[in-house]
Backbone as XML, in Angstrom:
<?xml version="1.0"?>
<chain id="A" units="angstrom">
  <residue number="1" name="MET">
    <atom name="N" x="12.794" y="9.769" z="-8.672"/>
    <atom name="CA" x="11.864" y="9.330" z="-9.681"/>
    <atom name="C" x="12.633" y="8.985" z="-10.949"/>
  </residue>
  <residue number="2" name="SER">
    <atom name="N" x="12.232" y="7.894" z="-11.565"/>
    <atom name="CA" x="12.948" y="7.416" z="-12.738"/>
    <atom name="C" x="12.452" y="8.043" z="-14.042"/>
  </residue>
  <residue number="3" name="LYS">
    <atom name="N" x="11.306" y="8.699" z="-14.005"/>
    <atom name="CA" x="10.689" y="9.306" z="-15.195"/>
    <atom name="C" x="10.255" y="8.264" z="-16.226"/>
  </residue>
  <residue number="4" name="THR">
    <atom name="N" x="10.213" y="6.989" z="-15.842"/>
    <atom name="CA" x="9.714" y="5.957" z="-16.739"/>
    <atom name="C" x="8.214" y="5.806" z="-16.534"/>
  </residue>
  <residue number="5" name="VAL">
    <atom name="N" x="7.540" y="5.324" z="-17.540"/>
    <atom name="CA" x="6.107" y="5.083" z="-17.433"/>
    <atom name="C" x="5.921" y="3.721" z="-16.778"/>
  </residue>
  <residue number="6" name="ASP">
    <atom name="N" x="5.234" y="3.713" z="-15.660"/>
    <atom name="CA" x="4.989" y="2.465" z="-14.936"/>
    <atom name="C" x="3.565" y="1.997" z="-15.188"/>
  </residue>
  <residue number="7" name="GLU">
    <atom name="N" x="3.417" y="0.688" z="-15.265"/>
    <atom name="CA" x="2.104" y="0.078" z="-15.357"/>
    <atom name="C" x="1.919" y="-0.791" z="-14.134"/>
  </residue>
  <residue number="8" name="TYR">
    <atom name="N" x="0.744" y="-0.724" z="-13.555"/>
    <atom name="CA" x="0.452" y="-1.467" z="-12.345"/>
    <atom name="C" x="-0.746" y="-2.384" z="-12.549"/>
  </residue>
  <residue number="9" name="VAL">
    <atom name="N" x="-0.756" y="-3.462" z="-11.815"/>
    <atom name="CA" x="-1.945" y="-4.267" z="-11.638"/>
    <atom name="C" x="-2.379" y="-3.967" z="-10.209"/>
  </residue>
  <residue number="10" name="VAL">
    <atom name="N" x="-3.597" y="-3.473" z="-10.056"/>
    <atom name="CA" x="-4.095" y="-3.092" z="-8.734"/>
    <atom name="C" x="-5.233" y="-4.034" z="-8.358"/>
  </residue>
  <residue number="11" name="GLU">
    <atom name="N" x="-5.089" y="-4.644" z="-7.197"/>
    <atom name="CA" x="-6.109" y="-5.562" z="-6.680"/>
    <atom name="C" x="-6.670" y="-4.958" z="-5.401"/>
  </residue>
  <residue number="12" name="VAL">
    <atom name="N" x="-7.989" y="-4.889" z="-5.323"/>
    <atom name="CA" x="-8.646" y="-4.295" z="-4.158"/>
    <atom name="C" x="-9.576" y="-5.320" z="-3.529"/>
  </residue>
  <residue number="13" name="GLU">
    <atom name="N" x="-9.489" y="-5.407" z="-2.220"/>
    <atom name="CA" x="-10.377" y="-6.269" z="-1.441"/>
    <atom name="C" x="-10.922" y="-5.413" z="-0.304"/>
  </residue>
  <residue number="14" name="TYR">
    <atom name="N" x="-12.229" y="-5.436" z="-0.090"/>
    <atom name="CA" x="-12.768" y="-4.673" z="1.034"/>
    <atom name="C" x="-14.026" y="-5.330" z="1.582"/>
  </residue>
  <residue number="15" name="VAL">
    <atom name="N" x="-14.318" y="-5.003" z="2.832"/>
    <atom name="CA" x="-15.532" y="-5.478" z="3.497"/>
    <atom name="C" x="-16.413" y="-4.250" z="3.687"/>
  </residue>
  <residue number="16" name="PRO">
    <atom name="N" x="-17.502" y="-4.138" z="2.923"/>
    <atom name="CA" x="-18.342" y="-2.946" z="3.003"/>
    <atom name="C" x="-19.155" y="-2.901" z="4.291"/>
  </residue>
  <residue number="17" name="ARG">
    <atom name="N" x="-19.527" y="-1.708" z="4.660"/>
    <atom name="CA" x="-20.457" y="-1.527" z="5.771"/>
    <atom name="C" x="-21.827" y="-1.230" z="5.167"/>
  </residue>
  <residue number="18" name="GLU">
    <atom name="N" x="-22.062" y="0.014" z="4.800"/>
    <atom name="CA" x="-23.358" y="0.396" z="4.244"/>
    <atom name="C" x="-23.324" y="0.573" z="2.732"/>
  </residue>
  <residue number="19" name="HIS">
    <atom name="N" x="-22.152" y="0.923" z="2.190"/>
    <atom name="CA" x="-22.062" y="1.270" z="0.775"/>
    <atom name="C" x="-20.994" y="0.450" z="0.075"/>
  </residue>
  <residue number="20" name="ALA">
    <atom name="N" x="-21.206" y="0.238" z="-1.204"/>
    <atom name="CA" x="-20.207" y="-0.416" z="-2.051"/>
    <atom name="C" x="-19.574" y="0.648" z="-2.955"/>
  </residue>
  <residue number="21" name="LEU">
    <atom name="N" x="-18.383" y="0.365" z="-3.420"/>
    <atom name="CA" x="-17.688" y="1.284" z="-4.310"/>
    <atom name="C" x="-18.168" y="1.043" z="-5.742"/>
  </residue>
  <residue number="22" name="LEU">
    <atom name="N" x="-18.693" y="2.074" z="-6.358"/>
    <atom name="CA" x="-19.148" y="1.961" z="-7.739"/>
    <atom name="C" x="-17.951" y="1.833" z="-8.674"/>
  </residue>
  <residue number="23" name="ILE">
    <atom name="N" x="-18.119" y="1.056" z="-9.721"/>
    <atom name="CA" x="-17.054" y="0.886" z="-10.714"/>
    <atom name="C" x="-16.623" y="2.241" z="-11.269"/>
  </residue>
  <residue number="24" name="GLU">
    <atom name="N" x="-17.587" y="3.118" z="-11.529"/>
    <atom name="CA" x="-17.274" y="4.436" z="-12.071"/>
    <atom name="C" x="-16.387" y="5.228" z="-11.118"/>
  </residue>
  <residue number="25" name="GLU">
    <atom name="N" x="-16.674" y="5.144" z="-9.824"/>
    <atom name="CA" x="-15.871" y="5.862" z="-8.823"/>
    <atom name="C" x="-14.468" y="5.271" z="-8.747"/>
  </residue>
  <residue number="26" name="PHE">
    <atom name="N" x="-14.370" y="3.949" z="-8.815"/>
    <atom name="CA" x="-13.060" y="3.302" z="-8.796"/>
    <atom name="C" x="-12.248" y="3.698" z="-10.029"/>
  </residue>
  <residue number="27" name="GLU">
    <atom name="N" x="-12.892" y="3.768" z="-11.184"/>
    <atom name="CA" x="-12.214" y="4.197" z="-12.404"/>
    <atom name="C" x="-11.687" y="5.624" z="-12.264"/>
  </residue>
  <residue number="28" name="LYS">
    <atom name="N" x="-12.472" y="6.515" z="-11.641"/>
    <atom name="CA" x="-12.030" y="7.894" z="-11.422"/>
    <atom name="C" x="-10.799" y="7.934" z="-10.514"/>
  </residue>
  <residue number="29" name="ILE">
    <atom name="N" x="-10.819" y="7.111" z="-9.474"/>
    <atom name="CA" x="-9.667" y="7.059" z="-8.568"/>
    <atom name="C" x="-8.425" y="6.638" z="-9.339"/>
  </residue>
  <residue number="30" name="LEU">
    <atom name="N" x="-8.531" y="5.556" z="-10.108"/>
    <atom name="CA" x="-7.373" y="5.072" z="-10.859"/>
    <atom name="C" x="-6.924" y="6.067" z="-11.917"/>
  </residue>
  <residue number="31" name="GLU">
    <atom name="N" x="-7.856" y="6.663" z="-12.614"/>
    <atom name="CA" x="-7.534" y="7.613" z="-13.681"/>
    <atom name="C" x="-6.806" y="8.847" z="-13.135"/>
  </residue>
  <residue number="32" name="SER">
    <atom name="N" x="-7.051" y="9.192" z="-11.885"/>
    <atom name="CA" x="-6.423" y="10.390" z="-11.303"/>
    <atom name="C" x="-4.901" y="10.257" z="-11.177"/>
  </residue>
  <residue number="33" name="TYR">
    <atom name="N" x="-4.378" y="9.049" z="-11.318"/>
    <atom name="CA" x="-2.927" y="8.839" z="-11.212"/>
    <atom name="C" x="-2.223" y="8.930" z="-12.562"/>
  </residue>
  <residue number="34" name="ARG">
    <atom name="N" x="-2.982" y="9.051" z="-13.641"/>
    <atom name="CA" x="-2.374" y="9.132" z="-14.973"/>
    <atom name="C" x="-1.476" y="10.370" z="-15.056"/>
  </residue>
  <residue number="35" name="GLY">
    <atom name="N" x="-0.221" y="10.151" z="-15.421"/>
    <atom name="CA" x="0.721" y="11.249" z="-15.572"/>
    <atom name="C" x="1.280" y="11.796" z="-14.265"/>
  </residue>
  <residue number="36" name="ARG">
    <atom name="N" x="0.922" y="11.214" z="-13.161"/>
    <atom name="CA" x="1.357" y="11.679" z="-11.836"/>
    <atom name="C" x="2.574" y="10.888" z="-11.386"/>
  </residue>
  <residue number="37" name="GLU">
    <atom name="N" x="3.572" y="11.573" z="-10.859"/>
    <atom name="CA" x="4.747" y="10.901" z="-10.319"/>
    <atom name="C" x="4.443" y="10.467" z="-8.888"/>
  </residue>
  <residue number="38" name="ILE">
    <atom name="N" x="4.540" y="9.156" z="-8.637"/>
    <atom name="CA" x="4.219" y="8.621" z="-7.315"/>
    <atom name="C" x="4.969" y="7.305" z="-7.124"/>
  </residue>
  <residue number="39" name="PHE">
    <atom name="N" x="5.446" y="7.069" z="-5.918"/>
    <atom name="CA" x="6.133" y="5.825" z="-5.605"/>
    <atom name="C" x="5.122" y="4.698" z="-5.407"/>
  </residue>
  <residue number="40" name="HIS">
    <atom name="N" x="5.583" y="3.449" z="-5.598"/>
    <atom name="CA" x="4.724" y="2.270" z="-5.436"/>
    <atom name="C" x="3.998" y="2.294" z="-4.093"/>
  </residue>
  <residue number="41" name="GLU">
    <atom name="N" x="4.771" y="2.526" z="-3.034"/>
    <atom name="CA" x="4.210" y="2.492" z="-1.679"/>
    <atom name="C" x="3.133" y="3.550" z="-1.498"/>
  </residue>
  <residue number="42" name="GLU">
    <atom name="N" x="3.385" y="4.735" z="-2.009"/>
    <atom name="CA" x="2.410" y="5.818" z="-1.899"/>
    <atom name="C" x="1.137" y="5.487" z="-2.668"/>
  </residue>
  <residue number="43" name="LEU">
    <atom name="N" x="1.286" y="4.869" z="-3.818"/>
    <atom name="CA" x="0.136" y="4.528" z="-4.648"/>
    <atom name="C" x="-0.823" y="3.605" z="-3.904"/>
  </residue>
  <residue number="44" name="ALA">
    <atom name="N" x="-0.314" y="2.525" z="-3.346"/>
    <atom name="CA" x="-1.169" y="1.566" z="-2.639"/>
    <atom name="C" x="-1.852" y="2.209" z="-1.438"/>
  </residue>
  <residue number="45" name="VAL">
    <atom name="N" x="-1.107" y="2.970" z="-0.659"/>
    <atom name="CA" x="-1.674" y="3.618" z="0.529"/>
    <atom name="C" x="-2.710" y="4.661" z="0.125"/>
  </residue>
  <residue number="46" name="ASP">
    <atom name="N" x="-2.403" y="5.445" z="-0.893"/>
    <atom name="CA" x="-3.317" y="6.494" z="-1.323"/>
    <atom name="C" x="-4.637" y="5.917" z="-1.834"/>
  </residue>
  <residue number="47" name="ILE">
    <atom name="N" x="-4.569" y="4.863" z="-2.623"/>
    <atom name="CA" x="-5.799" y="4.231" z="-3.125"/>
    <atom name="C" x="-6.620" y="3.687" z="-1.956"/>
  </residue>
  <residue number="48" name="ALA">
    <atom name="N" x="-5.972" y="3.026" z="-1.002"/>
    <atom name="CA" x="-6.681" y="2.483" z="0.168"/>
    <atom name="C" x="-7.354" y="3.604" z="0.957"/>
  </residue>
  <residue number="49" name="GLU">
    <atom name="N" x="-6.660" y="4.714" z="1.153"/>
    <atom name="CA" x="-7.238" y="5.834" z="1.907"/>
    <atom name="C" x="-8.409" y="6.464" z="1.164"/>
  </residue>
  <residue number="50" name="ARG">
    <atom name="N" x="-8.297" y="6.564" z="-0.150"/>
    <atom name="CA" x="-9.391" y="7.153" z="-0.922"/>
    <atom name="C" x="-10.628" y="6.264" z="-0.910"/>
  </residue>
  <residue number="51" name="ILE">
    <atom name="N" x="-10.435" y="4.955" z="-0.937"/>
    <atom name="CA" x="-11.572" y="4.040" z="-0.823"/>
    <atom name="C" x="-12.188" y="4.152" z="0.564"/>
  </residue>
  <residue number="52" name="ARG">
    <atom name="N" x="-11.333" y="4.208" z="1.584"/>
    <atom name="CA" x="-11.838" y="4.373" z="2.954"/>
    <atom name="C" x="-12.656" y="5.649" z="3.076"/>
  </residue>
  <residue number="53" name="ASN">
    <atom name="N" x="-12.154" y="6.744" z="2.526"/>
    <atom name="CA" x="-12.865" y="8.019" z="2.609"/>
    <atom name="C" x="-14.167" y="8.013" z="1.816"/>
  </residue>
  <residue number="54" name="ALA">
    <atom name="N" x="-14.214" y="7.254" z="0.736"/>
    <atom name="CA" x="-15.401" y="7.228" z="-0.114"/>
    <atom name="C" x="-16.545" y="6.407" z="0.471"/>
  </residue>
  <residue number="55" name="ILE">
    <atom name="N" x="-16.234" y="5.233" z="1.064"/>
    <atom name="CA" x="-17.322" y="4.335" z="1.491"/>
    <atom name="C" x="-17.203" y="3.815" z="2.923"/>
  </residue>
  <residue number="56" name="SER">
    <atom name="N" x="-16.143" y="4.188" z="3.635"/>
    <atom name="CA" x="-15.946" y="3.767" z="5.040"/>
    <atom name="C" x="-16.099" y="2.260" z="5.247"/>
  </residue>
  <residue number="57" name="PRO">
    <atom name="N" x="-15.349" y="1.447" z="4.525"/>
    <atom name="CA" x="-15.470" y="-0.001" z="4.717"/>
    <atom name="C" x="-14.866" y="-0.427" z="6.055"/>
  </residue>
  <residue number="58" name="ALA">
    <atom name="N" x="-15.275" y="-1.584" z="6.537"/>
    <atom name="CA" x="-14.705" y="-2.120" z="7.777"/>
    <atom name="C" x="-13.245" y="-2.508" z="7.570"/>
  </residue>
  <residue number="59" name="TYR">
    <atom name="N" x="-12.915" y="-2.873" z="6.352"/>
    <atom name="CA" x="-11.564" y="-3.331" z="6.020"/>
    <atom name="C" x="-11.320" y="-3.069" z="4.542"/>
  </residue>
  <residue number="60" name="VAL">
    <atom name="N" x="-10.117" y="-2.616" z="4.209"/>
    <atom name="CA" x="-9.730" y="-2.448" z="2.810"/>
    <atom name="C" x="-8.268" y="-2.846" z="2.642"/>
  </residue>
  <residue number="61" name="LYS">
    <atom name="N" x="-8.005" y="-3.572" z="1.558"/>
    <atom name="CA" x="-6.657" y="-4.015" z="1.228"/>
    <atom name="C" x="-6.415" y="-3.700" z="-0.245"/>
  </residue>
  <residue number="62" name="VAL">
    <atom name="N" x="-5.286" y="-3.055" z="-0.523"/>
    <atom name="CA" x="-4.910" y="-2.714" z="-1.892"/>
    <atom name="C" x="-3.539" y="-3.304" z="-2.155"/>
  </residue>
  <residue number="63" name="VAL">
    <atom name="N" x="-3.424" y="-4.064" z="-3.230"/>
    <atom name="CA" x="-2.144" y="-4.633" z="-3.654"/>
    <atom name="C" x="-1.819" y="-4.026" z="-5.015"/>
  </residue>
  <residue number="64" name="ALA">
    <atom name="N" x="-0.645" y="-3.398" z="-5.120"/>
    <atom name="CA" x="-0.182" y="-2.824" z="-6.386"/>
    <atom name="C" x="1.035" y="-3.621" z="-6.842"/>
  </residue>
  <residue number="65" name="ARG">
    <atom name="N" x="0.950" y="-4.174" z="-8.063"/>
    <atom name="CA" x="2.051" y="-4.976" z="-8.605"/>
    <atom name="C" x="2.580" y="-4.324" z="-9.873"/>
  </residue>
  <residue number="66" name="SER">
    <atom name="N" x="3.905" y="-4.353" z="-10.021"/>
    <atom name="CA" x="4.517" y="-3.854" z="-11.250"/>
    <atom name="C" x="5.896" y="-4.475" z="-11.401"/>
  </residue>
  <residue number="67" name="THR">
    <atom name="N" x="6.507" y="-4.212" z="-12.531"/>
    <atom name="CA" x="7.876" y="-4.658" z="-12.765"/>
    <atom name="C" x="8.722" y="-3.421" z="-13.008"/>
  </residue>
  <residue number="68" name="TYR">
    <atom name="N" x="9.771" y="-3.270" z="-12.235"/>
    <atom name="CA" x="10.650" y="-2.113" z="-12.333"/>
    <atom name="C" x="12.058" y="-2.588" z="-12.649"/>
  </residue>
  <residue number="69" name="ARG">
    <atom name="N" x="12.532" y="-2.268" z="-13.835"/>
    <atom name="CA" x="13.866" y="-2.676" z="-14.281"/>
    <atom name="C" x="14.084" y="-4.180" z="-14.137"/>
  </residue>
  <residue number="70" name="GLY">
    <atom name="N" x="13.072" y="-4.945" z="-14.500"/>
    <atom name="CA" x="13.173" y="-6.396" z="-14.461"/>
    <atom name="C" x="12.880" y="-7.031" z="-13.114"/>
  </residue>
  <residue number="71" name="VAL">
    <atom name="N" x="12.600" y="-6.222" z="-12.110"/>
    <atom name="CA" x="12.320" y="-6.726" z="-10.767"/>
    <atom name="C" x="10.825" y="-6.575" z="-10.492"/>
  </residue>
  <residue number="72" name="GLU">
    <atom name="N" x="10.197" y="-7.685" z="-10.105"/>
    <atom name="CA" x="8.781" y="-7.623" z="-9.758"/>
    <atom name="C" x="8.615" y="-6.990" z="-8.382"/>
  </residue>
  <residue number="73" name="VAL">
    <atom name="N" x="7.725" y="-6.005" z="-8.317"/>
    <atom name="CA" x="7.485" y="-5.273" z="-7.076"/>
    <atom name="C" x="6.018" y="-5.445" z="-6.697"/>
  </residue>
  <residue number="74" name="GLU">
    <atom name="N" x="5.774" y="-5.766" z="-5.426"/>
    <atom name="CA" x="4.408" y="-5.896" z="-4.912"/>
    <atom name="C" x="4.326" y="-5.125" z="-3.605"/>
  </residue>
  <residue number="75" name="VAL">
    <atom name="N" x="3.387" y="-4.203" z="-3.539"/>
    <atom name="CA" x="3.189" y="-3.375" z="-2.348"/>
    <atom name="C" x="1.760" y="-3.581" z="-1.863"/>
  </residue>
  <residue number="76" name="THR">
    <atom name="N" x="1.587" y="-3.765" z="-0.560"/>
    <atom name="CA" x="0.265" y="-3.985" z="0.024"/>
    <atom name="C" x="-0.017" y="-2.929" z="1.081"/>
  </residue>
  <residue number="77" name="ALA">
    <atom name="N" x="-1.222" y="-2.371" z="1.041"/>
    <atom name="CA" x="-1.686" y="-1.434" z="2.064"/>
    <atom name="C" x="-3.000" y="-1.970" z="2.618"/>
  </residue>
  <residue number="78" name="GLU">
    <atom name="N" x="-3.110" y="-2.029" z="3.946"/>
    <atom name="CA" x="-4.335" y="-2.511" z="4.598"/>
    <atom name="C" x="-4.790" y="-1.488" z="5.628"/>
  </residue>
  <residue number="79" name="ILE">
    <atom name="N" x="-6.093" y="-1.273" z="5.677"/>
    <atom name="CA" x="-6.692" y="-0.349" z="6.647"/>
    <atom name="C" x="-7.871" y="-1.066" z="7.283"/>
  </residue>
  <residue number="80" name="GLY">
    <atom name="N" x="-7.979" y="-0.987" z="8.582"/>
    <atom name="CA" x="-9.108" y="-1.581" z="9.290"/>
    <atom name="C" x="-8.762" y="-2.912" z="9.896"/>
  </residue>
  <residue number="81" name="GLY">
    <atom name="N" x="-9.768" y="-3.502" z="10.530"/>
    <atom name="CA" x="-9.584" y="-4.812" z="11.163"/>
    <atom name="C" x="-9.473" y="-5.906" z="10.139"/>
  </residue>
  <residue number="82" name="GLN">
    <atom name="N" x="-9.203" y="-7.091" z="10.613"/>
    <atom name="CA" x="-9.085" y="-8.241" z="9.724"/>
    <atom name="C" x="-10.416" y="-8.532" z="9.052"/>
  </residue>
  <residue number="83" name="PRO">
    <atom name="N" x="-10.395" y="-8.964" z="7.797"/>
    <atom name="CA" x="-11.642" y="-9.258" z="7.099"/>
    <atom name="C" x="-12.363" y="-10.443" z="7.717"/>
  </residue>
  <residue number="84" name="THR">
    <atom name="N" x="-13.679" y="-10.440" z="7.560"/>
    <atom name="CA" x="-14.497" y="-11.544" z="8.045"/>
    <atom name="C" x="-14.186" y="-12.808" z="7.255"/>
  </residue>
  <residue number="85" name="ILE">
    <atom name="N" x="-14.072" y="-13.913" z="7.962"/>
    <atom name="CA" x="-13.808" y="-15.188" z="7.303"/>
    <atom name="C" x="-15.156" y="-15.887" z="7.091"/>
  </residue>
  <residue number="86" name="TYR">
    <atom name="N" x="-15.420" y="-16.229" z="5.838"/>
    <atom name="CA" x="-16.664" y="-16.920" z="5.508"/>
    <atom name="C" x="-16.362" y="-18.402" z="5.284"/>
  </residue>
  <residue number="87" name="ILE">
    <atom name="N" x="-17.158" y="-19.254" z="5.867"/>
    <atom name="CA" x="-16.961" y="-20.684" z="5.713"/>
    <atom name="C" x="-18.136" y="-21.265" z="4.954"/>
  </residue>
</chain>
């Protein structure tokens, strides 16, 4: 761990079944990482798993982007089948 403060842009895409994720619940999930030491890869996977556990979507994809020492880092975690294609 570098002990530096990291900032992430987190993008979430999911296909709901019965329930949608409330903005308030998503904010709680994100806020729970404040001050926590975690690797990029773990962050994306953990957020995807927490969304899956909260609403059981058919598909969830989480992309976490940040810049670490001048290098852009993008990590993607996907759970479930491929998303439905709408035409």
